[in-house]
DSSP file (Angstrom, degrees, kcal/mol; ACC not computed):
  #  RESIDUE AA STRUCTURE BP1 BP2  ACC     N-H-->O    O-->H-N    N-H-->O    O-->H-N    TCO  KAPPA ALPHA  PHI   PSI    X-CA   Y-CA   Z-CA
    1    1 A Q              0   0    0      0, 0.0     2,-0.3     0, 0.0   103,-0.1   0.000 360.0 360.0 360.0 136.3   -7.1   18.0   -4.1
    2    2 A V        -     0   0    0     23,-0.1     2,-0.4    22,-0.0    22,-0.0  -0.570 360.0-153.0 -78.8 137.1   -4.6   15.1   -4.6
    3    3 A Q        -     0   0    0     -2,-0.3    22,-2.0   101,-0.1     2,-0.4  -0.912   6.5-152.8-106.7 139.0   -5.9   12.1   -6.5
    4    4 A L  E     -A   24   0A   0     -2,-0.4     2,-0.5   101,-0.3   104,-0.4  -0.939   8.3-170.0-116.3 131.5   -4.4    8.7   -5.8
    5    5 A V  E     -A   23   0A   0     18,-2.3    18,-2.8    -2,-0.4     2,-0.3  -0.963   7.1-161.6-126.8 115.0   -4.2    5.9   -8.4
    6    6 A E  E     +A   22   0A   0     -2,-0.5     2,-0.3    16,-0.2    16,-0.2  -0.672  18.6 159.6 -93.3 147.0   -3.2    2.4   -7.3
    7    7 A S  E     +A   21   0A   0     14,-2.3    14,-2.7    -2,-0.3   103,-0.1  -0.967  35.0  73.2-156.3 169.0   -2.0   -0.3   -9.7
    8    8 A G        +     0   0    0     -2,-0.3    11,-0.4     1,-0.3    -1,-0.1   0.340  61.9 131.7 104.4  -3.7    0.0   -3.5   -9.9
    9    9 A G        +     0   0    0     12,-0.1     2,-0.3     9,-0.1   103,-0.3  -0.078  21.3 127.0 -69.0 175.5   -2.5   -5.9   -8.3
   10   10 A G  E     -d  112   0B   0    101,-0.8   103,-2.6   100,-0.1     2,-0.5  -0.978  58.7 -50.6 163.4-169.3   -3.5   -9.3   -9.8
   11   11 A L  E     +d  113   0B   0     -2,-0.3     2,-0.3   101,-0.2   103,-0.2  -0.831  55.3 168.4 -98.0 131.2   -3.8  -13.0   -9.2
   12   12 A V  E     -d  114   0B   0    101,-2.7   103,-2.1    -2,-0.5     3,-0.1  -0.985  32.9-114.9-141.5 148.8   -0.8  -14.7   -7.8
   13   13 A Q    >   -     0   0    0     -2,-0.3     3,-2.3   101,-0.2    71,-0.2  -0.487  51.6 -80.2 -79.2 153.1    0.0  -18.1   -6.3
   14   14 A P  T 3  S+     0   0    0      0, 0.0    71,-0.2     0, 0.0    -1,-0.1  -0.241 121.4  29.1 -49.5 137.4    1.0  -18.5   -2.7
   15   15 A G  T 3  S+     0   0    0     69,-3.3    68,-0.6     1,-0.3    70,-0.1   0.316  98.6 119.7  89.8  -8.7    4.7  -17.7   -2.3
   16   16 A G    <   -     0   0    0     -3,-2.3    68,-2.3    68,-0.3     2,-0.3  -0.139  55.0-123.9 -85.1-176.8    4.6  -15.3   -5.3
   17   17 A S        +     0   0    0     65,-0.2     2,-0.3    66,-0.2    65,-0.2  -0.914  20.6 179.6-131.4 151.9    5.4  -11.6   -5.5
   18   18 A L  E     - B   0  81A   0     63,-2.2    63,-3.3    -2,-0.3     2,-0.5  -0.985  16.9-146.9-144.3 152.1    3.7   -8.4   -6.6
   19   19 A R  E     - B   0  80A   0    -11,-0.4     2,-0.3    -2,-0.3    61,-0.2  -0.954  17.4-159.0-122.9 114.2    4.8   -4.8   -6.7
   20   20 A L  E     - B   0  79A   0     59,-2.7    59,-2.0    -2,-0.5     2,-0.3  -0.637   3.3-159.8 -88.4 146.4    2.1   -2.2   -6.1
   21   21 A S  E     -AB   7  78A   0    -14,-2.7   -14,-2.3    -2,-0.3     2,-0.4  -0.948   8.0-165.7-124.5 149.4    2.3    1.4   -7.2
   22   22 A C  E     -AB   6  77A   0     55,-2.0    55,-2.1    -2,-0.3     2,-0.5  -0.941  10.1-164.1-136.6 111.1    0.4    4.4   -6.0
   23   23 A A  E     -AB   5  76A   0    -18,-2.8   -18,-2.3    -2,-0.4     2,-0.3  -0.842   5.5-153.7-100.0 127.9    0.7    7.5   -8.2
   24   24 A A  E     -A    4   0A   0     51,-2.7   -20,-0.2    -2,-0.5     4,-0.1  -0.778  15.3-138.2 -99.7 146.0   -0.4   10.9   -6.7
   25   25 A S  S    S+     0   0    0    -22,-2.0     2,-0.3    -2,-0.3   -21,-0.1   0.660  87.9  26.4 -76.9 -15.7   -1.6   13.7   -8.9
   26   26 A R  S    S-     0   0    0    -23,-0.2    -2,-0.1    49,-0.1   -24,-0.0  -0.852 106.7 -60.4-138.5 175.1    0.4   16.2   -7.0
   27   27 A S        -     0   0    0     -2,-0.3    -2,-0.1     1,-0.1    46,-0.1  -0.284  33.5-175.3 -63.1 137.8    3.5   16.4   -4.8
   28   28 A I    >   +     0   0    0     44,-0.2     3,-2.3    -4,-0.1    -1,-0.1   0.157  34.1 144.7-112.1  12.2    3.4   14.2   -1.7
   29   29 A L  T 3  S+     0   0    0      1,-0.3    23,-0.1    43,-0.2    -2,-0.0  -0.274  71.9  11.7 -53.9 136.8    6.8   15.5   -0.6
   30   30 A F  T 3  S+     0   0    0      1,-0.2    22,-0.3    22,-0.0    -1,-0.3   0.327 100.9 120.3  73.4  -3.5    6.9   15.8    3.3
   31   31 A K    <   -     0   0    0     -3,-2.3     2,-0.2    20,-0.1    -1,-0.2  -0.784  66.1-129.7 -91.1 125.4    3.7   13.8    3.6
   32   32 A P        -     0   0    0      0, 0.0    65,-2.7     0, 0.0     2,-0.3  -0.553  33.5-158.0 -64.0 136.2    3.9   10.5    5.5
   33   33 A M  E     -FE  50  96B   0     17,-2.8    17,-3.1    63,-0.3     2,-0.3  -0.819  12.6-173.6-121.4 159.4    2.4    7.8    3.3
   34   34 A A  E     -FE  49  95B   0     61,-2.4    61,-1.9    -2,-0.3     2,-0.4  -0.979  21.6-133.4-148.4 155.1    0.8    4.5    3.9
   35   35 A W  E     -FE  48  94B   0     13,-2.4    12,-2.9    -2,-0.3    13,-1.6  -0.939  27.2-177.3-107.4 136.7   -0.6    1.4    2.3
   36   36 A Y  E     -FE  46  93B   0     57,-3.7    57,-2.4    -2,-0.4     2,-0.3  -0.816   6.5-160.0-123.0 166.9   -3.9    0.0    3.6
   37   37 A R  E     -FE  45  92B   0      8,-2.3     8,-3.0    -2,-0.3     2,-0.4  -0.995   7.5-158.7-146.9 154.0   -5.9   -3.1    2.6
   38   38 A Q  E     - E   0  91B   0     53,-2.4    53,-2.4    -2,-0.3     6,-0.2  -0.955  10.4-161.3-135.1 115.6   -9.5   -4.3    3.0
   39   39 A A    >   -     0   0    0      4,-0.4     3,-2.3    -2,-0.4    51,-0.2  -0.561  44.4 -74.0 -88.4 158.9  -10.3   -7.9    2.7
   40   40 A P  T 3  S+     0   0    0      0, 0.0    -1,-0.1     0, 0.0     3,-0.1  -0.280 118.6   4.3 -56.3 128.5  -13.9   -9.1    2.0
   41   41 A G  T 3  S+     0   0    0      1,-0.3     2,-0.3    -3,-0.1    -2,-0.0   0.573 114.2 100.8  76.0   9.4  -16.1   -8.6    5.0
   42   42 A K  S <  S-     0   0    0     -3,-2.3    -1,-0.3     1,-0.0     2,-0.1  -0.828  75.5-101.0-124.9 160.9  -13.4   -6.9    7.0
   43   43 A Q        -     0   0    0     -2,-0.3    -4,-0.4     1,-0.1     2,-0.2  -0.433  48.2 -92.8 -74.1 155.4  -12.4   -3.4    8.0
   44   44 A R        -     0   0    0     -6,-0.2     2,-0.3    -2,-0.1    -6,-0.2  -0.485  49.1-160.3 -67.7 138.6   -9.7   -1.5    6.2
   45   45 A E  E     -F   37   0B   0     -8,-3.0    -8,-2.3    -2,-0.2     2,-0.4  -0.907  20.7-113.0-125.5 150.1   -6.4   -2.0    7.9
   46   46 A L  E     +F   36   0B   0     -2,-0.3   -10,-0.2   -10,-0.2     3,-0.1  -0.693  34.5 172.6 -80.7 128.6   -3.1   -0.2    7.9
   47   47 A V  E     -     0   0B   0    -12,-2.9    12,-2.6    -2,-0.4     2,-0.3   0.831  57.9  -4.4-106.0 -48.2   -0.4   -2.3    6.4
   48   48 A A  E     -FG  35  58B   0    -13,-1.6   -13,-2.4    10,-0.2    -1,-0.4  -0.997  54.6-159.6-152.6 151.5    2.7   -0.2    6.1
   49   49 A T  E     -FG  34  57B   0      8,-2.3     8,-1.8    -2,-0.3   -15,-0.2  -0.953   3.6-172.3-133.3 150.8    3.9    3.4    6.6
   50   50 A I  E     -F   33   0B   0    -17,-3.1   -17,-2.8    -2,-0.3     6,-0.2  -0.951  13.8-150.4-142.8 122.4    6.8    5.5    5.3
   51   51 A P        -     0   0    0      0, 0.0     3,-0.2     0, 0.0   -20,-0.1  -0.210  36.3-101.2 -79.4 177.6    7.6    9.0    6.6
   52   52 A F  S    S+     0   0    0      1,-0.3     2,-0.3   -22,-0.3   -21,-0.1   0.912 112.6   5.1 -63.6 -40.0    9.2   11.7    4.5
   53   53 A Y  S    S+     0   0    0    -23,-0.1    -1,-0.3     2,-0.1     2,-0.3  -0.977 112.0  35.7-147.4 131.5   12.4   10.7    6.4
   54   54 A G  S    S-     0   0    0     -2,-0.3     2,-0.1    -3,-0.2     0, 0.0  -0.868  86.7 -11.4 128.9-164.7   13.0    7.9    8.8
   55   55 A S        -     0   0    0     -2,-0.3     2,-0.2    -5,-0.1    -2,-0.1  -0.411  53.1-130.7 -81.4 147.1   12.0    4.4    9.5
   56   56 A T        -     0   0    0     -6,-0.2     2,-0.3    -2,-0.1    -6,-0.2  -0.532  20.0-152.9 -84.4 158.4    9.3    2.4    7.9
   57   57 A N  E     -G   49   0B   0     -8,-1.8    -8,-2.3    -2,-0.2     2,-0.3  -0.968   8.9-169.6-135.3 152.1    6.7    0.4    9.9
   58   58 A Y  E     -G   48   0B   0     -2,-0.3   -10,-0.2   -10,-0.2     2,-0.1  -0.984  30.2-106.0-140.6 149.6    4.7   -2.6    9.1
   59   59 A T    >>  -     0   0    0    -12,-2.6     3,-1.9    -2,-0.3     4,-0.8  -0.479  44.5-109.3 -68.3 149.2    1.8   -4.5   10.6
   60   60 A D  G >4 S+     0   0    0      1,-0.3     3,-0.8     2,-0.2    -1,-0.1   0.823 112.2  62.5 -54.5 -38.3    3.0   -7.7   12.2
   61   61 A S  G 34 S+     0   0    0      1,-0.2    -1,-0.3     3,-0.0   -14,-0.0   0.660 111.8  36.2 -66.8 -15.3    1.5  -10.0    9.6
   62   62 A V  G X> S+     0   0    0     -3,-1.9     3,-2.4   -15,-0.2     4,-2.1   0.456  82.2 128.0-115.0  -4.9    3.5   -8.6    6.8
   63   63 A K  T << S+     0   0    0     -4,-0.8     4,-0.1    -3,-0.8    -3,-0.0  -0.255  80.6  15.6 -55.2 134.5    6.9   -7.9    8.5
   64   64 A G  T 34 S+     0   0    0      2,-0.4    -1,-0.3     1,-0.1     3,-0.1   0.285 125.5  60.6  83.6 -12.0    9.8   -9.5    6.6
   65   65 A R  T <4 S+     0   0    0     -3,-2.4    17,-2.1     1,-0.2     2,-0.3   0.704  96.2  54.0-114.2 -34.1    7.6  -10.0    3.5
   66   66 A F  E  <  -C   81   0A   0     -4,-2.1     2,-0.4    15,-0.2    -2,-0.4  -0.822  58.1-166.9-109.2 145.4    6.5   -6.5    2.4
   67   67 A T  E     -C   80   0A   0     13,-2.5    13,-3.0    -2,-0.3     2,-0.4  -0.990   5.8-157.5-132.4 124.6    8.6   -3.4    1.7
   68   68 A I  E     +C   79   0A   0     -2,-0.4     2,-0.3    11,-0.2    11,-0.2  -0.797  22.3 161.3 -98.2 140.4    7.2    0.1    1.4
   69   69 A S  E     -C   78   0A   0      9,-1.6     9,-3.0    -2,-0.4     2,-0.3  -0.938  19.8-149.6-149.5 171.5    9.2    2.7   -0.5
   70   70 A R  E     -C   77   0A   0     -2,-0.3     2,-0.5     7,-0.3     7,-0.2  -0.996  12.5-156.9-147.6 149.0    8.7    6.1   -2.2
   71   71 A D  E > > -C   76   0A   0      5,-2.9     5,-1.8    -2,-0.3     3,-1.4  -0.891  10.5-172.6-126.0  98.4   10.0    8.1   -5.1
   72   72 A N  T 3 5S+     0   0    0     -2,-0.5     3,-0.4     1,-0.3   -44,-0.2   0.756  83.0  63.5 -67.2 -22.7    9.2   11.7   -4.3
   73   73 A T  T 3 5S+     0   0    0      1,-0.2    -1,-0.3    -3,-0.1   -46,-0.0   0.781 113.4  35.1 -69.6 -24.4   10.4   12.8   -7.8
   74   74 A K  T < 5S-     0   0    0     -3,-1.4   -50,-0.2     2,-0.2    -1,-0.2   0.347 105.9-125.5-107.1   3.5    7.6   10.7   -9.3
   75   75 A N  T   5 +     0   0    0     -4,-0.5   -51,-2.7    -3,-0.4     2,-0.4   0.910  68.0 135.2  52.4  44.2    5.0   11.4   -6.5
   76   76 A T  E   < -BC  23  71A   0     -5,-1.8    -5,-2.9   -53,-0.2     2,-0.4  -0.963  44.4-161.5-132.1 141.8    4.8    7.6   -6.2
   77   77 A V  E     -BC  22  70A   0    -55,-2.1   -55,-2.0    -2,-0.4     2,-0.3  -0.936  15.3-158.7-117.6 144.0    4.7    5.1   -3.4
   78   78 A Y  E     -BC  21  69A   0     -9,-3.0    -9,-1.6    -2,-0.4     2,-0.3  -0.826  13.4-162.0-120.6 156.6    5.4    1.4   -3.8
   79   79 A L  E     -BC  20  68A   0    -59,-2.0   -59,-2.7    -2,-0.3     2,-0.6  -0.874   8.8-162.0-137.8 109.2    4.7   -1.8   -2.0
   80   80 A Q  E     -BC  19  67A   0    -13,-3.0   -13,-2.5    -2,-0.3     2,-0.5  -0.779  12.0-167.2 -86.3 125.4    6.9   -4.8   -2.8
   81   81 A M  E     +BC  18  66A   0    -63,-3.3   -63,-2.2    -2,-0.6     2,-0.3  -0.955   8.9 176.6-120.9 117.2    5.1   -7.9   -1.6
   82   82 A N        +     0   0    0    -17,-2.1   -65,-0.2    -2,-0.5   -66,-0.2  -0.772  60.1  20.5-116.5 162.1    7.0  -11.2   -1.4
   83   83 A N  S    S-     0   0    0    -68,-0.6    -1,-0.2    -2,-0.3   -66,-0.2   0.935  85.1-157.9  47.4  54.4    6.1  -14.6   -0.2
   84   84 A L        -     0   0    0    -68,-2.3   -69,-3.3    -3,-0.2   -68,-0.3  -0.330   8.1-157.6 -70.0 143.8    2.4  -13.8   -0.5
   85   85 A E    >   -     0   0    0    -71,-0.2     3,-2.4   -70,-0.1     4,-0.3  -0.815  31.9-109.6-116.5 156.6   -0.2  -15.8    1.4
   86   86 A P  G >  S+     0   0    0      0, 0.0     3,-1.9     0, 0.0    28,-0.3   0.840 117.3  65.8 -54.8 -32.4   -3.9  -16.3    0.9
   87   87 A E  G 3  S+     0   0    0      1,-0.3   -48,-0.0   -48,-0.0    -3,-0.0   0.613  89.2  67.6 -67.7  -9.9   -4.5  -14.1    3.9
   88   88 A D  G <   +     0   0    0     -3,-2.4    -1,-0.3    26,-0.1     2,-0.1   0.566  69.8 121.1 -83.5  -9.7   -3.0  -11.2    1.9
   89   89 A T    <   +     0   0    0     -3,-1.9     2,-0.3    -4,-0.3    24,-0.2  -0.358  41.2 104.7 -60.9 125.8   -6.0  -11.2   -0.5
   90   90 A A  E    S- H   0 112B   0     22,-2.0    22,-2.7   -51,-0.2     2,-0.5  -0.969  76.0 -79.9 179.9 170.2   -7.6   -7.8   -0.3
   91   91 A V  E     -EH  38 111B   0    -53,-2.4   -53,-2.4    -2,-0.3     2,-0.4  -0.872  48.6-145.6 -90.9 130.2   -8.0   -4.5   -2.1
   92   92 A Y  E     +EH  37 110B   0     18,-2.9    18,-1.8    -2,-0.5     2,-0.3  -0.838  20.8 177.0-104.4 133.3   -4.9   -2.4   -1.5
   93   93 A Y  E     -E   36   0B   0    -57,-2.4   -57,-3.7    -2,-0.4     2,-0.3  -0.915  15.3-149.6-129.0 155.2   -5.0    1.4   -1.2
   94   94 A C  E     +E   35   0B   0     -2,-0.3    13,-0.4   -59,-0.2     2,-0.3  -0.856  23.2 155.4-118.0 164.6   -2.6    4.1   -0.4
   95   95 A N  E     -E   34   0B   0    -61,-1.9   -61,-2.4    -2,-0.3     2,-0.2  -0.957  46.6 -88.5-171.5 160.7   -3.1    7.4    1.3
   96   96 A A  E     -E   33   0B   0     -2,-0.3     7,-1.0   -63,-0.2     2,-0.7  -0.547  38.8-135.9 -73.2 148.9   -1.2   10.0    3.2
   97   97 A L  E     +I  102   0C   0    -65,-2.7     2,-0.5    -2,-0.2     3,-0.1  -0.896  33.1 166.9-113.8 103.2   -1.2    9.3    7.0
   98   98 A I  E >   -I  101   0C   0      3,-2.6     3,-1.6    -2,-0.7   -67,-0.0  -0.971  67.7 -10.5-123.0 122.8   -1.9   12.5    8.9
   99   99 A S  T 3  S-     0   0    0     -2,-0.5    -1,-0.2     1,-0.3    -2,-0.0   0.863 130.2 -54.3  57.2  36.5   -2.8   12.5   12.6
  100  100 A G  T 3  S+     0   0    0      1,-0.2    -1,-0.3    -3,-0.1    -3,-0.0   0.537 123.4  76.4  82.1   3.5   -3.1    8.8   12.6
  101  101 A G  E <  S-I   98   0C   0     -3,-1.6    -3,-2.6     1,-0.0    -1,-0.2  -0.898  88.6 -74.2-143.6 171.6   -5.6    8.6    9.7
  102  102 A P  E     -I   97   0C   0      0, 0.0    -5,-0.2     0, 0.0     4,-0.1  -0.307  35.7-170.7 -68.1 153.1   -6.0    8.9    6.0
  103  103 A Y        +     0   0    0     -7,-1.0    -6,-0.1     2,-0.1     3,-0.1   0.778  58.1  52.0-116.9 -38.8   -5.8   12.4    4.5
  104  104 A Y  S    S-     0   0    0     -8,-0.2  -101,-0.1     1,-0.1     3,-0.1  -0.508  96.2 -81.8 -98.3 166.8   -6.8   12.4    0.8
  105  105 A P        -     0   0    0      0, 0.0  -101,-0.3     0, 0.0    -1,-0.1  -0.405  60.0-100.4 -60.2 143.8   -9.9   11.0   -0.9
  106  106 A W        -     0   0    0      1,-0.1   -11,-0.1  -103,-0.1     2,-0.1  -0.386  32.0-136.6 -70.0 146.0   -9.5    7.3   -1.4
  107  107 A G        -     0   0    0    -13,-0.4  -102,-0.2  -104,-0.1    -1,-0.1  -0.152  36.1 -90.6 -83.5-170.9   -8.5    6.0   -4.8
  108  108 A Q        -     0   0    0   -104,-0.4  -103,-0.1     1,-0.1    -2,-0.1   0.658  61.3-140.9 -82.0 -12.6  -10.1    3.0   -6.5
  109  109 A G        -     0   0    0   -105,-0.2     2,-0.4   -15,-0.1   -16,-0.2  -0.041  10.3-100.0  78.2 171.6   -7.6    0.6   -5.0
  110  110 A T  E     - H   0  92B   0    -18,-1.8   -18,-2.9  -103,-0.1     2,-0.3  -0.999  29.9-123.7-135.5 131.6   -6.0   -2.4   -6.6
  111  111 A Q  E     - H   0  91B   0     -2,-0.4  -101,-0.8   -20,-0.2     2,-0.5  -0.582  21.8-170.7 -80.7 130.1   -7.1   -6.0   -6.1
  112  112 A V  E     -dH  10  90B   0    -22,-2.7   -22,-2.0    -2,-0.3     2,-0.5  -0.988   4.6-176.4-118.4 124.6   -4.6   -8.6   -4.9
  113  113 A T  E     -d   11   0B   0   -103,-2.6  -101,-2.7    -2,-0.5     2,-0.6  -0.985   7.7-166.7-123.0 123.2   -5.8  -12.2   -5.0
  114  114 A V  E     +d   12   0B   0     -2,-0.5     2,-0.3   -28,-0.3  -101,-0.2  -0.929  33.1 133.1-112.8 109.9   -3.5  -15.0   -3.6
  115  115 A S              0   0    0   -103,-2.1    -2,-0.1    -2,-0.6   -30,-0.0  -0.998 360.0 360.0-155.9 146.7   -4.7  -18.3   -4.6
  116  116 A S              0   0    0     -2,-0.3  -103,-0.1  -103,-0.2    -1,-0.1   0.430 360.0 360.0 -95.4 360.0   -3.6  -21.6   -6.1
């Protein structure tokens, strides 16, 4: 079973940037991958997706600010987040996206807090 470990979160001021990483314990080659987030009191939502090959996709609220990428040689997925807004505050998780849903057990996530 693949284990996912997210890192890179923290406290940042509005307009700042963070780069999140998600390291998988085994190969994620050929797996479509995704970043999700869960804000306090809200359901987990899909933020960005990246296939093994092809175009990335983003939820409307992060388009133009977030970039998802992957390094299959390192079994790692990244989320570059720029121009962060307070509404981006959430715990961020990664997972494989299979048949429209998460595939592996969830990791612990990484907390992102955007506040002045």
